PDB file of N, CA, C and O in Angstrom, chain B, residues numbered from 101:
ATOM      1  N   UNK B 101     124.517 176.186 153.480  1.00  0.00           N
ATOM      2  CA  UNK B 101     125.181 174.719 155.175  1.00  0.00           C
ATOM      3  C   UNK B 101     124.439 174.002 154.846  1.00  0.00           C
ATOM      4  O   UNK B 101     124.834 173.104 154.103  1.00  0.00           O
ATOM      5  N   UNK B 102     122.853 174.050 155.275  1.00  0.00           N
ATOM      6  CA  UNK B 102     122.103 173.204 155.919  1.00  0.00           C
ATOM      7  C   UNK B 102     122.273 171.640 154.737  1.00  0.00           C
ATOM      8  O   UNK B 102     122.232 170.487 155.165  1.00  0.00           O
ATOM      9  N   UNK B 103     122.497 172.092 152.937  1.00  0.00           N
ATOM     10  CA  UNK B 103     122.237 170.636 152.064  1.00  0.00           C
ATOM     11  C   UNK B 103     124.023 170.174 152.875  1.00  0.00           C
ATOM     12  O   UNK B 103     123.879 169.089 153.439  1.00  0.00           O
ATOM     13  N   UNK B 104     125.039 170.533 152.986  1.00  0.00           N
ATOM     14  CA  UNK B 104     126.293 170.288 152.941  1.00  0.00           C
ATOM     15  C   UNK B 104     126.055 169.451 154.449  1.00  0.00           C
ATOM     16  O   UNK B 104     126.657 168.381 154.544  1.00  0.00           O
ATOM     17  N   UNK B 105     125.256 169.863 155.559  1.00  0.00           N
ATOM     18  CA  UNK B 105     124.883 169.172 156.629  1.00  0.00           C
ATOM     19  C   UNK B 105     124.360 167.946 156.114  1.00  0.00           C
ATOM     20  O   UNK B 105     124.975 166.880 156.131  1.00  0.00           O
ATOM     21  N   UNK B 106     123.057 168.144 155.593  1.00  0.00           N
ATOM     22  CA  UNK B 106     122.110 166.807 155.096  1.00  0.00           C
ATOM     23  C   UNK B 106     123.145 165.940 154.350  1.00  0.00           C
ATOM     24  O   UNK B 106     122.693 164.799 154.446  1.00  0.00           O
ATOM     25  N   UNK B 107     123.847 165.910 153.929  1.00  0.00           N
ATOM     26  CA  UNK B 107     124.539 165.040 152.888  1.00  0.00           C
ATOM     27  C   UNK B 107     125.838 164.491 153.800  1.00  0.00           C
ATOM     28  O   UNK B 107     126.105 163.307 153.595  1.00  0.00           O
ATOM     29  N   UNK B 108     126.714 165.215 154.816  1.00  0.00           N
ATOM     30  CA  UNK B 108     126.975 164.151 155.557  1.00  0.00           C
ATOM     31  C   UNK B 108     126.259 163.603 156.414  1.00  0.00           C
ATOM     32  O   UNK B 108     126.726 162.489 156.651  1.00  0.00           O
ATOM     33  N   UNK B 109     125.305 163.820 157.042  1.00  0.00           N
ATOM     34  CA  UNK B 109     124.258 162.821 157.549  1.00  0.00           C
ATOM     35  C   UNK B 109     124.147 161.568 157.742  1.00  0.00           C
ATOM     36  O   UNK B 109     124.430 160.648 158.510  1.00  0.00           O
ATOM     37  N   UNK B 110     123.089 162.131 155.752  1.00  0.00           N
ATOM     38  CA  UNK B 110     122.835 160.975 155.366  1.00  0.00           C
ATOM     39  C   UNK B 110     123.858 160.169 154.742  1.00  0.00           C
ATOM     40  O   UNK B 110     123.334 159.104 154.417  1.00  0.00           O
ATOM     41  N   UNK B 111     125.233 160.196 154.387  1.00  0.00           N
ATOM     42  CA  UNK B 111     126.411 160.153 154.224  1.00  0.00           C
ATOM     43  C   UNK B 111     126.656 158.816 155.541  1.00  0.00           C
ATOM     44  O   UNK B 111     127.088 157.830 154.945  1.00  0.00           O
ATOM     45  N   UNK B 112     126.576 158.643 156.408  1.00  0.00           N
ATOM     46  CA  UNK B 112     127.339 158.553 157.765  1.00  0.00           C
ATOM     47  C   UNK B 112     126.404 158.397 158.461  1.00  0.00           C
ATOM     48  O   UNK B 112     126.599 157.789 159.514  1.00  0.00           O
ATOM     49  N   UNK B 113     125.263 158.801 158.200  1.00  0.00           N
ATOM     50  CA  UNK B 113     123.683 157.624 159.252  1.00  0.00           C
ATOM     51  C   UNK B 113     123.530 158.157 160.559  1.00  0.00           C
ATOM     52  O   UNK B 113     122.843 157.719 161.481  1.00  0.00           O
ATOM     53  N   UNK B 114     124.553 159.561 160.501  1.00  0.00           N
ATOM     54  CA  UNK B 114     124.580 160.035 162.397  1.00  0.00           C
ATOM     55  C   UNK B 114     126.005 159.402 163.090  1.00  0.00           C
ATOM     56  O   UNK B 114     126.139 159.548 164.305  1.00  0.00           O
ATOM     57  N   UNK B 115     126.845 158.846 162.478  1.00  0.00           N
ATOM     58  CA  UNK B 115     128.195 158.731 162.970  1.00  0.00           C
ATOM     59  C   UNK B 115     128.925 159.881 162.513  1.00  0.00           C
ATOM     60  O   UNK B 115     128.748 160.724 161.634  1.00  0.00           O
ATOM     61  N   UNK B 116     129.900 159.626 163.482  1.00  0.00           N
ATOM     62  CA  UNK B 116     130.935 160.454 162.778  1.00  0.00           C
ATOM     63  C   UNK B 116     131.310 160.413 162.468  1.00  0.00           C
ATOM     64  O   UNK B 116     131.657 159.277 162.792  1.00  0.00           O
ATOM     65  N   UNK B 117     132.676 160.981 160.942  1.00  0.00           N
ATOM     66  CA  UNK B 117     134.003 160.499 160.300  1.00  0.00           C
ATOM     67  C   UNK B 117     134.200 159.788 161.150  1.00  0.00           C
ATOM     68  O   UNK B 117     133.491 158.841 161.490  1.00  0.00           O
ATOM     69  N   UNK B 118     135.492 160.246 161.758  1.00  0.00           N
ATOM     70  CA  UNK B 118     136.017 159.600 162.682  1.00  0.00           C
ATOM     71  C   UNK B 118     136.111 158.083 162.842  1.00  0.00           C
ATOM     72  O   UNK B 118     136.947 157.185 162.740  1.00  0.00           O
ATOM     73  N   UNK B 119     134.627 158.289 163.194  1.00  0.00           N
ATOM     74  CA  UNK B 119     134.870 156.482 163.319  1.00  0.00           C
ATOM     75  C   UNK B 119     134.931 155.481 162.646  1.00  0.00           C
ATOM     76  O   UNK B 119     135.165 154.313 162.956  1.00  0.00           O
ATOM     77  N   UNK B 120     134.632 156.137 161.345  1.00  0.00           N
ATOM     78  CA  UNK B 120     135.286 155.567 159.722  1.00  0.00           C
ATOM     79  C   UNK B 120     136.496 156.020 159.576  1.00  0.00           C
ATOM     80  O   UNK B 120     137.026 155.635 158.534  1.00  0.00           O
ATOM     81  N   UNK B 121     137.001 156.561 160.104  1.00  0.00           N
ATOM     82  CA  UNK B 121     138.596 156.134 159.613  1.00  0.00           C
ATOM     83  C   UNK B 121     139.404 155.418 160.393  1.00  0.00           C
ATOM     84  O   UNK B 121     140.418 154.785 160.098  1.00  0.00           O
ATOM     85  N   UNK B 122     138.564 155.658 161.991  1.00  0.00           N
ATOM     86  CA  UNK B 122     139.170 154.428 162.730  1.00  0.00           C
ATOM     87  C   UNK B 122     139.270 153.203 161.818  1.00  0.00           C
ATOM     88  O   UNK B 122     140.263 152.658 161.336  1.00  0.00           O
ATOM     89  N   UNK B 123     137.927 152.912 161.710  1.00  0.00           N
ATOM     90  CA  UNK B 123     137.809 151.747 160.954  1.00  0.00           C
ATOM     91  C   UNK B 123     138.899 151.301 160.000  1.00  0.00           C
ATOM     92  O   UNK B 123     139.684 150.355 159.930  1.00  0.00           O
ATOM     93  N   UNK B 124     138.686 152.105 159.476  1.00  0.00           N
ATOM     94  CA  UNK B 124     139.579 151.889 157.813  1.00  0.00           C
ATOM     95  C   UNK B 124     140.744 152.029 158.185  1.00  0.00           C
ATOM     96  O   UNK B 124     141.522 151.844 157.249  1.00  0.00           O
ATOM     97  N   UNK B 125     141.291 152.301 159.239  1.00  0.00           N
ATOM     98  CA  UNK B 125     142.778 152.428 159.808  1.00  0.00           C
ATOM     99  C   UNK B 125     143.264 151.275 160.461  1.00  0.00           C
ATOM    100  O   UNK B 125     144.479 151.164 160.627  1.00  0.00           O
ATOM    101  N   UNK B 126     142.274 150.162 160.963  1.00  0.00           N
ATOM    102  CA  UNK B 126     142.278 149.279 162.014  1.00  0.00           C
ATOM    103  C   UNK B 126     141.884 148.197 160.841  1.00  0.00           C
ATOM    104  O   UNK B 126     141.783 147.029 161.218  1.00  0.00           O
ATOM    105  N   UNK B 127     141.729 148.390 159.904  1.00  0.00           N
ATOM    106  CA  UNK B 127     141.245 147.242 158.758  1.00  0.00           C
ATOM    107  C   UNK B 127     142.415 147.101 157.889  1.00  0.00           C
ATOM    108  O   UNK B 127     142.583 146.023 157.318  1.00  0.00           O
ATOM    109  N   UNK B 128     143.170 147.975 157.736  1.00  0.00           N
ATOM    110  CA  UNK B 128     144.623 148.156 157.056  1.00  0.00           C
ATOM    111  C   UNK B 128     145.710 147.897 157.835  1.00  0.00           C
ATOM    112  O   UNK B 128     146.707 147.411 157.302  1.00  0.00           O
ATOM    113  N   UNK B 129     145.695 148.167 159.163  1.00  0.00           N
ATOM    114  CA  UNK B 129     146.492 147.521 159.843  1.00  0.00           C
ATOM    115  C   UNK B 129     146.660 146.120 160.237  1.00  0.00           C
ATOM    116  O   UNK B 129     147.607 145.398 160.547  1.00  0.00           O
ATOM    117  N   UNK B 130     144.826 145.951 160.054  1.00  0.00           N
ATOM    118  CA  UNK B 130     144.669 144.364 160.021  1.00  0.00           C
ATOM    119  C   UNK B 130     144.623 143.479 159.182  1.00  0.00           C
ATOM    120  O   UNK B 130     144.392 142.317 159.517  1.00  0.00           O
ATOM    121  N   UNK B 131     144.909 143.964 157.452  1.00  0.00           N
ATOM    122  CA  UNK B 131     145.263 143.203 156.975  1.00  0.00           C
ATOM    123  C   UNK B 131     146.779 143.173 156.695  1.00  0.00           C
ATOM    124  O   UNK B 131     147.281 142.167 156.193  1.00  0.00           O
ATOM    125  N   UNK B 132     147.374 144.046 156.948  1.00  0.00           N
ATOM    126  CA  UNK B 132     148.975 144.422 157.194  1.00  0.00           C
ATOM    127  C   UNK B 132     149.337 142.851 157.678  1.00  0.00           C
ATOM    128  O   UNK B 132     149.971 142.063 156.977  1.00  0.00           O
ATOM    129  N   UNK B 133     148.672 142.481 159.353  1.00  0.00           N
ATOM    130  CA  UNK B 133     149.462 141.520 160.077  1.00  0.00           C
ATOM    131  C   UNK B 133     148.643 140.367 159.344  1.00  0.00           C
ATOM    132  O   UNK B 133     149.326 139.364 159.138  1.00  0.00           O
ATOM    133  N   UNK B 134     147.335 140.298 158.910  1.00  0.00           N
ATOM    134  CA  UNK B 134     147.204 139.222 158.122  1.00  0.00           C
ATOM    135  C   UNK B 134     148.939 138.525 157.200  1.00  0.00           C
ATOM    136  O   UNK B 134     149.396 137.414 157.470  1.00  0.00           O
ATOM    137  N   UNK B 135     149.613 139.515 156.144  1.00  0.00           N
ATOM    138  CA  UNK B 135     150.074 139.097 155.329  1.00  0.00           C
ATOM    139  C   UNK B 135     151.427 139.014 156.316  1.00  0.00           C
ATOM    140  O   UNK B 135     152.015 137.949 156.132  1.00  0.00           O
ATOM    141  N   UNK B 136     152.124 139.945 157.404  1.00  0.00           N
ATOM    142  CA  UNK B 136     153.582 139.426 157.754  1.00  0.00           C
ATOM    143  C   UNK B 136     153.628 138.476 158.768  1.00  0.00           C
ATOM    144  O   UNK B 136     154.682 137.909 159.060  1.00  0.00           O
ATOM    145  N   UNK B 137     152.276 138.191 159.487  1.00  0.00           N
ATOM    146  CA  UNK B 137     151.956 137.101 160.623  1.00  0.00           C
ATOM    147  C   UNK B 137     152.642 136.024 159.955  1.00  0.00           C
ATOM    148  O   UNK B 137     152.436 135.669 158.795  1.00  0.00           O
ATOM    149  N   UNK B 138     153.465 135.530 160.758  1.00  0.00           N
ATOM    150  CA  UNK B 138     154.262 134.416 160.538  1.00  0.00           C
ATOM    151  C   UNK B 138     153.198 132.761 161.219  1.00  0.00           C
ATOM    152  O   UNK B 138     153.127 131.728 160.553  1.00  0.00           O
ATOM    153  N   UNK B 139     152.649 132.905 162.343  1.00  0.00           N
ATOM    154  CA  UNK B 139     151.798 132.380 163.116  1.00  0.00           C
ATOM    155  C   UNK B 139     150.448 132.392 162.490  1.00  0.00           C
ATOM    156  O   UNK B 139     149.623 133.293 162.643  1.00  0.00           O
ATOM    157  N   UNK B 140     150.226 130.890 161.487  1.00  0.00           N
ATOM    158  CA  UNK B 140     148.631 130.827 161.130  1.00  0.00           C
ATOM    159  C   UNK B 140     147.770 130.960 162.224  1.00  0.00           C
ATOM    160  O   UNK B 140     146.865 131.743 161.936  1.00  0.00           O
ATOM    161  N   UNK B 141     147.692 130.597 163.160  1.00  0.00           N
ATOM    162  CA  UNK B 141     146.815 131.177 163.651  1.00  0.00           C
ATOM    163  C   UNK B 141     146.459 132.424 164.507  1.00  0.00           C
ATOM    164  O   UNK B 141     145.343 132.629 164.985  1.00  0.00           O
ATOM    165  N   UNK B 142     147.417 133.140 164.629  1.00  0.00           N
ATOM    166  CA  UNK B 142     147.437 134.524 164.844  1.00  0.00           C
ATOM    167  C   UNK B 142     147.447 135.107 163.507  1.00  0.00           C
ATOM    168  O   UNK B 142     146.882 136.200 163.477  1.00  0.00           O
ATOM    169  N   UNK B 143     147.947 134.682 162.321  1.00  0.00           N
ATOM    170  CA  UNK B 143     147.016 134.950 161.125  1.00  0.00           C
ATOM    171  C   UNK B 143     145.244 135.112 161.027  1.00  0.00           C
ATOM    172  O   UNK B 143     144.534 136.117 161.059  1.00  0.00           O
ATOM    173  N   UNK B 144     144.996 134.027 160.930  1.00  0.00           N
ATOM    174  CA  UNK B 144     143.750 133.448 161.817  1.00  0.00           C
ATOM    175  C   UNK B 144     142.919 135.140 162.071  1.00  0.00           C
ATOM    176  O   UNK B 144     142.192 135.879 161.407  1.00  0.00           O
ATOM    177  N   UNK B 145     143.376 135.145 163.046  1.00  0.00           N
ATOM    178  CA  UNK B 145     142.504 135.840 164.135  1.00  0.00           C
ATOM    179  C   UNK B 145     142.276 137.171 163.152  1.00  0.00           C
ATOM    180  O   UNK B 145     141.317 137.678 162.571  1.00  0.00           O
ATOM    181  N   UNK B 146     143.929 137.494 163.318  1.00  0.00           N
ATOM    182  CA  UNK B 146     143.529 139.193 162.421  1.00  0.00           C
ATOM    183  C   UNK B 146     142.989 138.650 161.177  1.00  0.00           C
ATOM    184  O   UNK B 146     142.302 139.596 160.791  1.00  0.00           O
ATOM    185  N   UNK B 147     142.879 137.838 160.411  1.00  0.00           N
ATOM    186  CA  UNK B 147     141.655 138.200 159.355  1.00  0.00           C
ATOM    187  C   UNK B 147     140.490 137.874 159.982  1.00  0.00           C
ATOM    188  O   UNK B 147     139.564 137.843 159.172  1.00  0.00           O
ATOM    189  N   UNK B 148     140.000 137.493 161.649  1.00  0.00           N
ATOM    190  CA  UNK B 148     138.774 137.739 161.203  1.00  0.00           C
ATOM    191  C   UNK B 148     138.386 138.850 162.120  1.00  0.00           C
ATOM    192  O   UNK B 148     137.276 139.379 162.067  1.00  0.00           O
ATOM    193  N   UNK B 149     139.294 139.184 162.938  1.00  0.00           N
ATOM    194  CA  UNK B 149     139.115 140.709 162.832  1.00  0.00           C
ATOM    195  C   UNK B 149     138.907 141.991 161.747  1.00  0.00           C
ATOM    196  O   UNK B 149     138.184 142.974 161.908  1.00  0.00           O
ATOM    197  N   UNK B 150     139.702 141.694 160.683  1.00  0.00           N
ATOM    198  CA  UNK B 150     139.985 142.357 159.446  1.00  0.00           C
ATOM    199  C   UNK B 150     138.561 142.027 158.823  1.00  0.00           C
ATOM    200  O   UNK B 150     138.510 142.883 157.940  1.00  0.00           O
ATOM    201  N   UNK B 151     137.577 141.434 158.755  1.00  0.00           N
ATOM    202  CA  UNK B 151     136.272 140.571 158.837  1.00  0.00           C
ATOM    203  C   UNK B 151     135.355 141.785 158.990  1.00  0.00           C
ATOM    204  O   UNK B 151     134.840 142.593 158.216  1.00  0.00           O
ATOM    205  N   UNK B 152     135.368 141.503 160.782  1.00  0.00           N
ATOM    206  CA  UNK B 152     134.733 141.827 161.927  1.00  0.00           C
ATOM    207  C   UNK B 152     134.745 143.343 161.549  1.00  0.00           C
ATOM    208  O   UNK B 152     133.628 143.840 161.406  1.00  0.00           O
ATOM    209  N   UNK B 153     135.986 144.284 161.336  1.00  0.00           N
ATOM    210  CA  UNK B 153     136.362 145.853 160.680  1.00  0.00           C
ATOM    211  C   UNK B 153     135.456 146.250 159.754  1.00  0.00           C
ATOM    212  O   UNK B 153     134.722 147.236 159.826  1.00  0.00           O
ATOM    213  N   UNK B 154     135.524 145.499 158.933  1.00  0.00           N
ATOM    214  CA  UNK B 154     135.095 146.187 157.281  1.00  0.00           C
ATOM    215  C   UNK B 154     134.192 146.153 157.417  1.00  0.00           C
ATOM    216  O   UNK B 154     133.719 147.266 157.188  1.00  0.00           O
ATOM    217  N   UNK B 155     133.123 145.139 157.837  1.00  0.00           N
ATOM    218  CA  UNK B 155     131.420 144.778 158.169  1.00  0.00           C
ATOM    219  C   UNK B 155     131.606 145.880 159.090  1.00  0.00           C
ATOM    220  O   UNK B 155     130.803 146.712 158.667  1.00  0.00           O
ATOM    221  N   UNK B 156     132.339 146.517 160.364  1.00  0.00           N
ATOM    222  CA  UNK B 156     131.506 147.855 160.490  1.00  0.00           C
ATOM    223  C   UNK B 156     131.233 148.724 160.161  1.00  0.00           C
ATOM    224  O   UNK B 156     130.442 149.550 160.616  1.00  0.00           O
ATOM    225  N   UNK B 157     132.163 148.707 158.829  1.00  0.00           N
ATOM    226  CA  UNK B 157     132.982 150.324 158.141  1.00  0.00           C
ATOM    227  C   UNK B 157     131.512 150.326 157.193  1.00  0.00           C
ATOM    228  O   UNK B 157     131.172 151.353 156.607  1.00  0.00           O
ATOM    229  N   UNK B 158     130.676 149.033 157.117  1.00  0.00           N
ATOM    230  CA  UNK B 158     129.986 149.343 155.280  1.00  0.00           C
ATOM    231  C   UNK B 158     128.831 149.265 155.952  1.00  0.00           C
ATOM    232  O   UNK B 158     127.836 149.827 155.492  1.00  0.00           O
ATOM    233  N   UNK B 159     128.753 148.273 157.629  1.00  0.00           N
ATOM    234  CA  UNK B 159     127.500 148.986 158.241  1.00  0.00           C
ATOM    235  C   UNK B 159     127.064 150.247 158.256  1.00  0.00           C
ATOM    236  O   UNK B 159     126.042 150.658 157.706  1.00  0.00           O
ATOM    237  N   UNK B 160     127.937 150.950 158.968  1.00  0.00           N
ATOM    238  CA  UNK B 160     128.395 152.484 159.282  1.00  0.00           C
ATOM    239  C   UNK B 160     128.227 153.358 158.200  1.00  0.00           C
ATOM    240  O   UNK B 160     127.723 154.475 158.320  1.00  0.00           O
ATOM    241  N   UNK B 161     128.633 152.885 157.149  1.00  0.00           N
ATOM    242  CA  UNK B 161     128.022 153.751 155.552  1.00  0.00           C
ATOM    243  C   UNK B 161     126.871 153.727 154.983  1.00  0.00           C
ATOM    244  O   UNK B 161     126.373 154.415 154.092  1.00  0.00           O
ATOM    245  N   UNK B 162     126.406 152.635 155.751  1.00  0.00           N
ATOM    246  CA  UNK B 162     124.607 152.308 155.365  1.00  0.00           C
ATOM    247  C   UNK B 162     124.485 150.812 154.122  1.00  0.00           C
ATOM    248  O   UNK B 162     123.397 150.584 153.594  1.00  0.00           O
ATOM    249  N   UNK B 163     125.483 150.098 153.864  1.00  0.00           N
ATOM    250  CA  UNK B 163     125.298 149.271 153.103  1.00  0.00           C
ATOM    251  C   UNK B 163     124.885 148.221 154.024  1.00  0.00           C
ATOM    252  O   UNK B 163     125.760 147.372 154.193  1.00  0.00           O
ATOM    253  N   UNK B 164     123.825 148.039 154.655  1.00  0.00           N
ATOM    254  CA  UNK B 164     123.374 146.527 155.618  1.00  0.00           C
ATOM    255  C   UNK B 164     123.102 145.474 155.214  1.00  0.00           C
ATOM    256  O   UNK B 164     122.768 144.478 155.856  1.00  0.00           O
ATOM    257  N   UNK B 165     123.271 145.663 153.657  1.00  0.00           N
ATOM    258  CA  UNK B 165     123.420 143.948 153.572  1.00  0.00           C
ATOM    259  C   UNK B 165     124.962 143.214 153.086  1.00  0.00           C
ATOM    260  O   UNK B 165     125.320 142.038 153.159  1.00  0.00           O
ATOM    261  N   UNK B 166     125.601 144.297 152.627  1.00  0.00           N
ATOM    262  CA  UNK B 166     127.005 143.679 152.152  1.00  0.00           C
ATOM    263  C   UNK B 166     126.982 143.081 153.709  1.00  0.00           C
ATOM    264  O   UNK B 166     126.791 141.905 154.019  1.00  0.00           O
ATOM    265  N   UNK B 167     127.236 144.246 154.638  1.00  0.00           N
ATOM    266  CA  UNK B 167     128.062 144.331 155.805  1.00  0.00           C
ATOM    267  C   UNK B 167     127.632 143.267 156.849  1.00  0.00           C
ATOM    268  O   UNK B 167     128.434 143.029 157.751  1.00  0.00           O
ATOM    269  N   UNK B 168     126.273 142.503 156.818  1.00  0.00           N
ATOM    270  CA  UNK B 168     125.716 141.745 157.496  1.00  0.00           C
ATOM    271  C   UNK B 168     125.953 140.359 156.819  1.00  0.00           C
ATOM    272  O   UNK B 168     125.974 139.308 157.460  1.00  0.00           O
ATOM    273  N   UNK B 169     126.161 140.461 155.245  1.00  0.00           N
ATOM    274  CA  UNK B 169     126.450 139.445 154.789  1.00  0.00           C
ATOM    275  C   UNK B 169     128.052 139.024 155.154  1.00  0.00           C
ATOM    276  O   UNK B 169     128.075 137.848 155.518  1.00  0.00           O
ATOM    277  N   UNK B 170     128.914 139.422 155.159  1.00  0.00           N
ATOM    278  CA  UNK B 170     130.259 139.936 155.524  1.00  0.00           C
ATOM    279  C   UNK B 170     130.630 139.355 156.354  1.00  0.00           C
ATOM    280  O   UNK B 170     131.601 138.598 156.314  1.00  0.00           O
ATOM    281  N   UNK B 171     129.578 139.700 157.771  1.00  0.00           N
ATOM    282  CA  UNK B 171     129.831 139.467 159.784  1.00  0.00           C
ATOM    283  C   UNK B 171     129.045 138.087 159.710  1.00  0.00           C
ATOM    284  O   UNK B 171     128.868 137.422 160.731  1.00  0.00           O
TER     285      UNK B 171
END
């Protein structure tokens, strides 16, 4: 049981899995809004929020270099 907890703790670096789920759902929603938005300015704003969500997701996973390079 301790090994499983250590694996989860190392995988998420202390953050809860629900937070990763929230960022992934927000990324999917922002990606859909980038595609279906008719106003290009609103589409760019959703694209920026998509980049921020993906970089936060990668930083929480522990891939700091790629997360900071997309930020």
